[in-house]
MOPAC internal coordinates of N, CA, C and O (Angstrom, degrees):
PM7 1SCF
backbone

  N    0.0000 0     0.00 0     0.00 0    0    0    0
  C    1.4687 1     0.00 0     0.00 0    1    0    0
  C    1.5283 1   109.67 1     0.00 0    2    1    0
  O    1.2310 1   121.40 1   -41.61 1    3    2    1
  N    1.3014 1   114.93 1   138.39 1    3    2    1
  C    1.4633 1   120.25 1  -176.45 1    5    3    2
  C    1.5123 1   113.30 1   -60.57 1    6    5    3
  O    1.2310 1   120.14 1   141.74 1    7    6    5
  N    1.3265 1   117.33 1   -38.26 1    7    6    5
  C    1.4681 1   117.81 1  -177.58 1    9    7    6
  C    1.5307 1   111.28 1   -64.19 1   10    9    7
  O    1.2310 1   120.42 1   141.73 1   11   10    9
  N    1.3304 1   116.79 1   -38.27 1   11   10    9
  C    1.4748 1   119.87 1   178.94 1   13   11   10
  C    1.5343 1   111.37 1   -70.65 1   14   13   11
  O    1.2310 1   120.48 1   146.87 1   15   14   13
  N    1.3404 1   116.68 1   -33.13 1   15   14   13
  C    1.4552 1   120.25 1   175.66 1   17   15   14
  C    1.5290 1   109.61 1   -63.05 1   18   17   15
  O    1.2310 1   120.30 1   137.35 1   19   18   17
  N    1.3234 1   117.04 1   -42.65 1   19   18   17
  C    1.4763 1   120.80 1   179.02 1   21   19   18
  C    1.5018 1   111.94 1   -63.85 1   22   21   19
  O    1.2310 1   120.37 1   137.25 1   23   22   21
  N    1.3359 1   116.91 1   -42.75 1   23   22   21
  C    1.4644 1   120.80 1   178.50 1   25   23   22
  C    1.5189 1   109.22 1   -63.34 1   26   25   23
  O    1.2310 1   120.51 1   136.22 1   27   26   25
  N    1.2949 1   116.62 1   -43.78 1   27   26   25
  C    1.4678 1   120.42 1   179.12 1   29   27   26
  C    1.5277 1   112.22 1   -60.71 1   30   29   27
  O    1.2310 1   120.53 1   137.96 1   31   30   29
  N    1.3155 1   116.59 1   -42.04 1   31   30   29
  C    1.4667 1   120.57 1   178.85 1   33   31   30
  C    1.5335 1   110.63 1   -62.54 1   34   33   31
  O    1.2310 1   121.14 1   137.09 1   35   34   33
  N    1.3432 1   115.43 1   -42.91 1   35   34   33
  C    1.4787 1   118.37 1  -179.59 1   37   35   34
  C    1.5242 1   111.73 1   -66.82 1   38   37   35
  O    1.2310 1   120.00 1   142.12 1   39   38   37
  N    1.3404 1   117.60 1   -37.88 1   39   38   37
  C    1.4691 1   119.88 1   178.36 1   41   39   38
  C    1.5276 1   109.34 1   -68.17 1   42   41   39
  O    1.2310 1   119.61 1   142.25 1   43   42   41
  N    1.3192 1   118.36 1   -37.75 1   43   42   41
  C    1.4725 1   120.81 1   175.93 1   45   43   42
  C    1.5230 1   110.08 1   -63.18 1   46   45   43
  O    1.2310 1   120.92 1   139.85 1   47   46   45
  N    1.3189 1   115.84 1   -40.15 1   47   46   45
  C    1.4678 1   121.43 1   179.48 1   49   47   46
  C    1.5426 1   109.56 1   -63.86 1   50   49   47
  O    1.2310 1   120.49 1   137.80 1   51   50   49
  N    1.3242 1   116.67 1   -42.20 1   51   50   49
  C    1.4696 1   120.71 1   178.06 1   53   51   50
  C    1.5249 1   110.31 1   -62.22 1   54   53   51
  O    1.2310 1   120.35 1   137.51 1   55   54   53
  N    1.3264 1   116.94 1   -42.49 1   55   54   53
  C    1.4586 1   120.54 1   178.28 1   57   55   54
  C    1.5244 1   111.62 1   -63.38 1   58   57   55
  O    1.2310 1   120.36 1   139.59 1   59   58   57
  N    1.3325 1   116.91 1   -40.41 1   59   58   57
  C    1.4728 1   120.71 1   176.94 1   61   59   58
  C    1.5080 1   110.60 1   -63.11 1   62   61   59
  O    1.2310 1   120.15 1   140.41 1   63   62   61
  N    1.3195 1   117.32 1   -39.59 1   63   62   61
  C    1.4609 1   121.75 1   179.33 1   65   63   62
  C    1.5372 1   109.12 1   -62.66 1   66   65   63
  O    1.2310 1   120.08 1   133.59 1   67   66   65
  N    1.3088 1   117.45 1   -46.41 1   67   66   65
  C    1.4673 1   119.82 1  -179.09 1   69   67   66
  C    1.5462 1   110.93 1   -65.76 1   70   69   67
  O    1.2310 1   120.37 1   143.31 1   71   70   69
  N    1.3407 1   116.90 1   -36.69 1   71   70   69
  C    1.4530 1   119.44 1   175.79 1   73   71   70
  C    1.5253 1   110.61 1   -63.90 1   74   73   71
  O    1.2310 1   120.74 1   135.31 1   75   74   73
  N    1.3159 1   116.19 1   -44.69 1   75   74   73
  C    1.4650 1   120.74 1  -179.57 1   77   75   74
  C    1.5244 1   111.61 1   -60.33 1   78   77   75
  O    1.2310 1   120.89 1   141.14 1   79   78   77
  N    1.3349 1   115.91 1   -38.86 1   79   78   77
  C    1.4663 1   120.92 1  -179.07 1   81   79   78
  C    1.5106 1   112.45 1   -85.10 1   82   81   79
  O    1.2310 1   120.25 1  -179.76 1   83   82   81
  N    1.3409 1   117.12 1     0.24 1   83   82   81
  C    1.4796 1   123.06 1   179.44 1   85   83   82
  C    1.5256 1   110.98 1    58.31 1   86   85   83
  O    1.2310 1   120.77 1  -134.07 1   87   86   85
  N    1.3186 1   116.13 1    45.93 1   87   86   85
  C    1.4606 1   122.59 1  -177.43 1   89   87   86
  C    1.5186 1   110.21 1   -94.46 1   90   89   87
  O    1.2310 1   121.46 1   -48.16 1   91   90   89
  N    1.3185 1   114.81 1   131.84 1   91   90   89
  C    1.4609 1   121.97 1   173.71 1   93   91   90
  C    1.5240 1   105.79 1  -105.12 1   94   93   91
  O    1.2310 1   120.55 1   -55.08 1   95   94   93
  N    1.3154 1   116.55 1   124.92 1   95   94   93
  C    1.4710 1   119.40 1  -179.72 1   97   95   94
  C    1.5151 1   110.41 1   -72.57 1   98   97   95
  O    1.2310 1   120.58 1   -28.00 1   99   98   97
  N    1.3242 1   116.49 1   152.00 1   99   98   97
  C    1.4661 1   119.45 1  -179.28 1  101   99   98
  C    1.5291 1   110.62 1   -65.45 1  102  101   99
  O    1.2310 1   121.60 1   -20.89 1  103  102  101
  N    1.3280 1   114.54 1   159.11 1  103  102  101
  C    1.4738 1   118.26 1   177.33 1  105  103  102
  C    1.5216 1   109.61 1   -61.73 1  106  105  103
  O    1.2310 1   121.04 1   -21.33 1  107  106  105
  N    1.2847 1   115.62 1   158.67 1  107  106  105
  C    1.4468 1   120.09 1  -173.04 1  109  107  106
  C    1.5179 1   111.71 1   -76.92 1  110  109  107
  O    1.2310 1   121.39 1   -79.54 1  111  110  109
  N    1.2927 1   114.94 1   100.46 1  111  110  109
  C    1.4678 1   123.08 1   169.31 1  113  111  110
  C    1.5152 1   105.57 1  -121.57 1  114  113  111
  O    1.2310 1   120.32 1   -12.37 1  115  114  113
  N    1.3032 1   116.99 1   167.63 1  115  114  113
  C    1.4734 1   119.82 1   179.67 1  117  115  114
  C    1.5331 1   109.68 1   -57.31 1  118  117  115
  O    1.2310 1   120.46 1   135.91 1  119  118  117
  N    1.3269 1   116.72 1   -44.09 1  119  118  117
  C    1.4680 1   119.81 1  -179.44 1  121  119  118
  C    1.5252 1   110.73 1   -65.61 1  122  121  119
  O    1.2310 1   119.75 1   136.85 1  123  122  121
  N    1.3188 1   118.07 1   -43.15 1  123  122  121
  C    1.4579 1   121.70 1  -179.68 1  125  123  122
  C    1.5256 1   110.17 1   -64.25 1  126  125  123
  O    1.2310 1   119.88 1   137.89 1  127  126  125
  N    1.3262 1   117.83 1   -42.11 1  127  126  125
  C    1.4550 1   120.22 1   178.91 1  129  127  126
  C    1.5180 1   111.29 1   -62.24 1  130  129  127
  O    1.2310 1   120.44 1   141.05 1  131  130  129
  N    1.3093 1   116.76 1   -38.95 1  131  130  129
  C    1.4664 1   121.36 1   178.65 1  133  131  130
  C    1.5377 1   110.16 1   -65.43 1  134  133  131
  O    1.2310 1   120.90 1   136.72 1  135  134  133
  N    1.3354 1   115.89 1   -43.28 1  135  134  133
  C    1.4819 1   120.01 1   178.78 1  137  135  134
  C    1.5217 1   109.97 1   -62.16 1  138  137  135
  O    1.2310 1   119.68 1   134.58 1  139  138  137
  N    1.3204 1   118.21 1   -45.42 1  139  138  137
  C    1.4744 1   122.25 1  -177.12 1  141  139  138
  C    1.5188 1   108.50 1   -66.09 1  142  141  139
  O    1.2310 1   119.22 1   137.84 1  143  142  141
  N    1.3164 1   119.09 1   -42.16 1  143  142  141
  C    1.4609 1   121.60 1   177.68 1  145  143  142
  C    1.5184 1   110.81 1   -59.53 1  146  145  143
  O    1.2310 1   120.14 1   136.09 1  147  146  145
  N    1.3453 1   117.33 1   -43.91 1  147  146  145
  C    1.4606 1   121.04 1   178.23 1  149  147  146
  C    1.5390 1   111.87 1   -63.27 1  150  149  147
  O    1.2310 1   120.69 1   138.81 1  151  150  149
  N    1.3333 1   116.28 1   -41.19 1  151  150  149
  C    1.4607 1   120.21 1   177.22 1  153  151  150
  C    1.5316 1   110.07 1   -60.08 1  154  153  151
  O    1.2310 1   120.57 1   132.66 1  155  154  153
  N    1.3032 1   116.51 1   -47.34 1  155  154  153
  C    1.4711 1   120.48 1  -177.96 1  157  155  154
  C    1.5289 1   110.83 1   -62.67 1  158  157  155
  O    1.2310 1   119.61 1   135.83 1  159  158  157
  N    1.3293 1   118.35 1   -44.17 1  159  158  157
  C    1.4616 1   120.06 1   179.44 1  161  159  158
  C    1.5347 1   111.08 1   -64.88 1  162  161  159
  O    1.2310 1   120.30 1   142.44 1  163  162  161
  N    1.3325 1   117.02 1   -37.56 1  163  162  161
  C    1.4665 1   118.10 1   178.03 1  165  163  162
  C    1.5367 1   109.30 1   -62.72 1  166  165  163
  O    1.2310 1   120.25 1   141.80 1  167  166  165
  N    1.3246 1   117.13 1   -38.20 1  167  166  165
  C    1.4805 1   119.76 1   177.90 1  169  167  166
  C    1.5382 1   110.38 1   -67.66 1  170  169  167
  O    1.2310 1   120.26 1   135.89 1  171  170  169
  N    1.3055 1   117.11 1   -44.11 1  171  170  169
  C    1.4660 1   121.02 1  -178.43 1  173  171  170
  C    1.5426 1   109.81 1   -60.91 1  174  173  171
  O    1.2310 1   120.04 1   139.91 1  175  174  173
  N    1.3069 1   117.52 1   -40.09 1  175  174  173
  C    1.4550 1   121.46 1  -175.26 1  177  175  174
  C    1.5294 1   114.09 1   -92.46 1  178  177  175
  O    1.2310 1   120.19 1  -179.84 1  179  178  177
  N    1.2983 1   117.24 1     0.16 1  179  178  177
  C    1.4872 1   122.26 1  -174.87 1  181  179  178
  C    1.5146 1   111.28 1   -64.35 1  182  181  179
  O    1.2310 1   121.25 1   -36.85 1  183  182  181
  N    1.3318 1   115.21 1   143.15 1  183  182  181
  C    1.4717 1   121.53 1   178.08 1  185  183  182
  C    1.5453 1   111.63 1   -93.28 1  186  185  183
  O    1.2310 1   120.21 1  -173.90 1  187  186  185
  N    1.3221 1   117.21 1     6.10 1  187  186  185
  C    1.4557 1   120.24 1  -175.95 1  189  187  186
  C    1.5215 1   112.09 1  -113.48 1  190  189  187
  O    1.2310 1   119.88 1  -149.11 1  191  190  189
  N    1.3209 1   117.84 1    30.89 1  191  190  189
  C    1.4539 1   121.57 1  -176.76 1  193  191  190
  C    1.5136 1   114.11 1   -57.81 1  194  193  191
  O    1.2310 1   120.45 1   135.44 1  195  194  193
  N    1.3414 1   116.74 1   -44.56 1  195  194  193
  C    1.4701 1   119.82 1   179.26 1  197  195  194
  C    1.5354 1   111.07 1   -65.16 1  198  197  195
  O    1.2310 1   120.50 1   136.47 1  199  198  197
  N    1.3237 1   116.65 1   -43.53 1  199  198  197
  C    1.4694 1   121.11 1   178.31 1  201  199  198
  C    1.5178 1   110.14 1   -61.74 1  202  201  199
  O    1.2310 1   120.49 1   138.91 1  203  202  201
  N    1.3180 1   116.68 1   -41.09 1  203  202  201
  C    1.4538 1   120.88 1  -179.19 1  205  203  202
  C    1.5295 1   110.59 1   -64.84 1  206  205  203
  O    1.2310 1   119.88 1   137.20 1  207  206  205
  N    1.3213 1   117.83 1   -42.80 1  207  206  205
  C    1.4693 1   120.87 1   177.91 1  209  207  206
  C    1.5338 1   110.11 1   -60.44 1  210  209  207
  O    1.2310 1   120.55 1   139.36 1  211  210  209
  N    1.3148 1   116.55 1   -40.64 1  211  210  209
  C    1.4795 1   120.22 1   178.29 1  213  211  210
  C    1.5191 1   109.98 1   -65.06 1  214  213  211
  O    1.2310 1   120.40 1   137.20 1  215  214  213
  N    1.3499 1   116.84 1   -42.80 1  215  214  213
  C    1.4512 1   122.05 1  -179.70 1  217  215  214
  C    1.5387 1   110.04 1   -61.74 1  218  217  215
  O    1.2310 1   120.79 1   140.10 1  219  218  217
  N    1.3379 1   116.09 1   -39.90 1  219  218  217
  C    1.4617 1   119.61 1  -179.13 1  221  219  218
  C    1.5259 1   112.54 1   -60.10 1  222  221  219
  O    1.2310 1   120.44 1   152.85 1  223  222  221
  N    1.3329 1   116.76 1   -27.15 1  223  222  221
  C    1.4552 1   121.15 1  -178.40 1  225  223  222
  C    1.5395 1   113.21 1   -84.79 1  226  225  223
  O    1.2310 1   120.15 1   176.03 1  227  226  225
  N    1.3421 1   117.32 1    -3.97 1  227  226  225
  C    1.4715 1   120.95 1   179.78 1  229  227  226
  C    1.5222 1   107.95 1   -95.65 1  230  229  227
  O    1.2310 1   120.11 1   -62.63 1  231  230  229
  N    1.3364 1   117.40 1   117.37 1  231  230  229
  C    1.4765 1   119.43 1   178.63 1  233  231  230
  C    1.5236 1   111.56 1   -64.57 1  234  233  231
  O    1.2310 1   121.01 1   -37.55 1  235  234  233
  N    1.3160 1   115.68 1   142.45 1  235  234  233
  C    1.4585 1   122.68 1   172.91 1  237  235  234
  C    1.5306 1   114.97 1    59.79 1  238  237  235
  O    1.2310 1   119.95 1  -156.41 1  239  238  237
  N    1.3172 1   117.70 1    23.59 1  239  238  237
  C    1.4611 1   120.60 1   177.45 1  241  239  238
  C    1.5331 1   108.23 1   -79.26 1  242  241  239
  O    1.2310 1   120.44 1   -40.49 1  243  242  241
  N    1.3194 1   116.76 1   139.51 1  243  242  241
  C    1.4677 1   121.23 1   176.86 1  245  243  242
  C    1.5202 1   109.62 1   -71.22 1  246  245  243
  O    1.2310 1   121.55 1    -2.92 1  247  246  245
  N    1.3268 1   114.65 1   177.08 1  247  246  245
  C    1.4630 1   119.72 1   179.17 1  249  247  246
  C    1.5216 1   108.51 1   -63.20 1  250  249  247
  O    1.2310 1   119.62 1   -52.36 1  251  250  249
  N    1.3284 1   118.34 1   127.64 1  251  250  249
  C    1.4459 1   120.89 1  -175.25 1  253  251  250
  C    1.5380 1   112.26 1   -68.78 1  254  253  251
  O    1.2310 1   121.03 1   -37.81 1  255  254  253
  N    1.3135 1   115.64 1   142.19 1  255  254  253
  C    1.4593 1   121.19 1  -179.32 1  257  255  254
  C    1.5190 1   112.58 1   -62.48 1  258  257  255
  O    1.2310 1   119.64 1   151.77 1  259  258  257
  N    1.3185 1   118.29 1   -28.23 1  259  258  257
  C    1.4629 1   120.51 1  -177.66 1  261  259  258
  C    1.5331 1   112.78 1   -76.87 1  262  261  259
  O    1.2310 1   119.64 1   170.84 1  263  262  261
  N    1.3281 1   118.29 1    -9.16 1  263  262  261
  C    1.4545 1   122.16 1  -173.63 1  265  263  262
  C    1.5279 1   111.92 1   -72.58 1  266  265  263
  O    1.2310 1   120.75 1   -57.04 1  267  266  265
  N    1.3137 1   116.17 1   122.96 1  267  266  265
  C    1.4651 1   121.93 1   179.63 1  269  267  266
  C    1.5303 1   110.95 1   -69.28 1  270  269  267
  O    1.2310 1   119.91 1   163.80 1  271  270  269
  N    1.3176 1   117.78 1   -16.20 1  271  270  269
  C    1.4564 1   121.95 1   179.79 1  273  271  270
  C    1.5120 1   112.85 1  -104.31 1  274  273  271
  O    1.2310 1   120.16 1  -166.02 1  275  274  273
  N    1.3298 1   117.30 1    13.98 1  275  274  273
  C    1.4672 1   120.20 1  -174.19 1  277  275  274
  C    1.5170 1   113.50 1   -55.52 1  278  277  275
  O    1.2310 1   119.86 1   135.42 1  279  278  277
  N    1.3183 1   117.87 1   -44.58 1  279  278  277
  C    1.4677 1   120.83 1  -178.32 1  281  279  278
  C    1.5294 1   110.41 1   -64.38 1  282  281  279
  O    1.2310 1   119.94 1   137.78 1  283  282  281
  N    1.3205 1   117.71 1   -42.22 1  283  282  281
  C    1.4564 1   121.22 1   177.35 1  285  283  282
  C    1.5189 1   110.35 1   -61.68 1  286  285  283
  O    1.2310 1   120.49 1   133.53 1  287  286  285
  N    1.3446 1   116.67 1   -46.47 1  287  286  285
  C    1.4661 1   120.57 1  -177.48 1  289  287  286
  C    1.5279 1   111.32 1   -64.48 1  290  289  287
  O    1.2310 1   120.31 1   139.54 1  291  290  289
  N    1.3416 1   117.02 1   -40.46 1  291  290  289
  C    1.4721 1   119.14 1   177.86 1  293  291  290
  C    1.5324 1   110.30 1   -61.93 1  294  293  291
  O    1.2310 1   120.80 1   135.77 1  295  294  293
  N    1.3293 1   116.08 1   -44.23 1  295  294  293
  C    1.4561 1   119.56 1   178.38 1  297  295  294
  C    1.5034 1   113.18 1   -62.03 1  298  297  295
  O    1.2310 1   120.36 1   138.95 1  299  298  297
  N    1.3164 1   116.92 1   -41.05 1  299  298  297
  C    1.4583 1   120.80 1   179.35 1  301  299  298
  C    1.5294 1   111.33 1   -71.06 1  302  301  299
  O    1.2310 1   120.00 1   145.70 1  303  302  301
  N    1.3291 1   117.60 1   -34.30 1  303  302  301
  C    1.4629 1   118.67 1   175.79 1  305  303  302
  C    1.5304 1   109.86 1   -60.89 1  306  305  303
  O    1.2310 1   120.61 1   133.38 1  307  306  305
  N    1.3299 1   116.44 1   -46.62 1  307  306  305
  C    1.4489 1   121.49 1   179.71 1  309  307  306
  C    1.5294 1   110.85 1   -60.92 1  310  309  307
  O    1.2310 1   120.49 1   133.12 1  311  310  309
  N    1.3413 1   116.67 1   -46.88 1  311  310  309
  C    1.4658 1   120.82 1  -179.89 1  313  311  310
  C    1.5227 1   110.67 1   -63.50 1  314  313  311
  O    1.2310 1   120.07 1   143.30 1  315  314  313
  N    1.3235 1   117.47 1   -36.70 1  315  314  313
  C    1.4686 1   121.10 1   179.54 1  317  315  314
  C    1.5324 1   110.04 1   -66.66 1  318  317  315
  O    1.2310 1   120.58 1   136.97 1  319  318  317
  N    1.3366 1   116.50 1   -43.03 1  319  318  317
  C    1.4818 1   120.44 1   177.89 1  321  319  318
  C    1.5325 1   110.28 1   -60.65 1  322  321  319
  O    1.2310 1   121.17 1   133.34 1  323  322  321
  N    1.3420 1   115.37 1   -46.66 1  323  322  321
  C    1.4644 1   119.80 1  -178.75 1  325  323  322
  C    1.5222 1   111.12 1   -63.35 1  326  325  323
  O    1.2310 1   119.97 1   139.86 1  327  326  325
  N    1.3228 1   117.66 1   -40.14 1  327  326  325
  C    1.4633 1   120.00 1   178.37 1  329  327  326
  C    1.5161 1   112.20 1   -63.35 1  330  329  327
  O    1.2310 1   120.47 1   139.93 1  331  330  329
  N    1.3218 1   116.71 1   -40.07 1  331  330  329
  C    1.4535 1   120.30 1   179.85 1  333  331  330
  C    1.5081 1   111.77 1   -70.35 1  334  333  331
  O    1.2310 1   119.80 1   148.05 1  335  334  333
  N    1.3234 1   117.98 1   -31.95 1  335  334  333
  C    1.4734 1   119.79 1  -178.56 1  337  335  334
  C    1.5076 1   112.27 1   -88.45 1  338  337  335
  O    1.2310 1   119.92 1   174.79 1  339  338  337
  N    1.3494 1   117.76 1    -5.21 1  339  338  337
  C    1.4455 1   121.64 1   177.22 1  341  339  338
  C    1.5169 1   114.35 1    85.07 1  342  341  339
  O    1.2310 1   119.62 1  -163.97 1  343  342  341
  N    1.3296 1   118.33 1    16.03 1  343  342  341
  C    1.4756 1   121.25 1   179.01 1  345  343  342
  C    1.4796 1   111.15 1  -100.72 1  346  345  343
  O    1.2310 1   120.10 1   180.00 1  347  346  345

């Protein structure tokens, strides 16, 4: 079904974005699961899919201003850096 194909593409795009930003998702707690579910739905429903795909192809680009998940991604980037450095 086309609708499921579109959802799958958006979820793949979200995963590529997190890989590009070197984001590690929080461990699975009820709160973390809720946050991740909200992030995924914002990606699925986002109106900037084409812009996001273009952004994904630009090396070393920062988190795009149009991203509805920008605050979450910035927070996760920081948490991921701290976890890797042991702080």
